C-alpha positions, 0 to 999 in steps of 0.5 A: 483216595487211599490213605497209607496204613498206620505203622503197625507199632502204633495200631491198637485196634488192628485185626492183627492184634486183638479181637473186639471181644478181647478189647472189651474184656477186663481180664485182657485189659488188666493183663495188657496194661498192668503196672509192675507190682510195687516192691514190698516194704520191710518195716523192721529196721536192721540196726547198722553195725556199731549203732547204739540200740534204741532205748525202747528195745533194751531189756528192763532187767539188763538195765538195772545195773546201769549208771547215769552220769552224776554230772548230767543228773546234777545239771538236769536237776539244777535246771528243773529247780531254776525253771520252777523257781521262776514260776512260784511265789515263795519257798513253800510253793517251790517245795510243793512243786518239787514234791509234785515232780518227784511224785511222778517219778516215784510212781514210775519207780514203783512200777518198774521195781514191781515188774522186775520183782515179778519177772525175777521171782516165781512167787513175788511178795507184796508187803502188807506191813508198814515197817518192811515196806519202809525198809524196802524204801530205805534200801531198794528204792534208794539204791534204784534211784540214787545208787546207794541205800539211805543211812538210817530209819528213825521213829518219832518219840513224841508222835507214833504216826511219824517216821524218818528216813535219814540221808547224810549226803543226798546225791540230789543236793550235792551240787546245789547252792542255796542262797542265804535268803532261801536257807530254809529251802530243801530241794530234797522235797523232790525225794519226798515226792518219790517216797510219798508216791511209793507209799501210796502205791503200796497202800500206806497213805502218808504226807511226806516232807523234807527237812534240812538237818545239818550237823558238823559232820554232815552239812547236807544231812536231810531228813525225810519225814513221813506222817502216816494217816490214821487209817494206816495206823488202825490197820497196823493195829488190826494186823498185830492181833 
């Protein structure tokens, strides 16, 4: 009995197509049944026209003059205070936690300012004496964080290890209303944490606290009290000679 030959289009083992050696050849098999190559994937994204650049792509030196909305900052800080207040047992605990949060910000502020100084100057200078470092905090750190310099620097007459930075109108507390039963609370403990972190990073270990010192002219006047450690005073005396 004879059978009809299959259609040539469906014959894969016919003599007219490939020999047995070619059927077993890997090269021939790969060339015969190869899949089309996948298109290359470009990982670099092209920004769309009119789209705002990613914050991580911005130049750090170009953002030093940018400003943050004071309303947005006030709202964010008030939420931080309220969130922290619900998780503390008293005013001292609240101020301590605000100080800790400010310390974390201060380490980043010092790192950013050091990087900008090194990139802008061929011979960057690091302060080794306390008073020039304190002046830098009073001017440059305050301006970098709050957009303005602090108002004054004072030294304690009674204690040689105490210095004070005076801010007559702290931007951080302009929109905060402290209840009467918490009148001793100073939300500028956040600022004190920033100052303490910068001093520690510069090698001047100190304990920094914030105190409300209002007067008739400036009802929000705040004093940042810096109490230096004994080792810092000893080093200052050694550098004088």
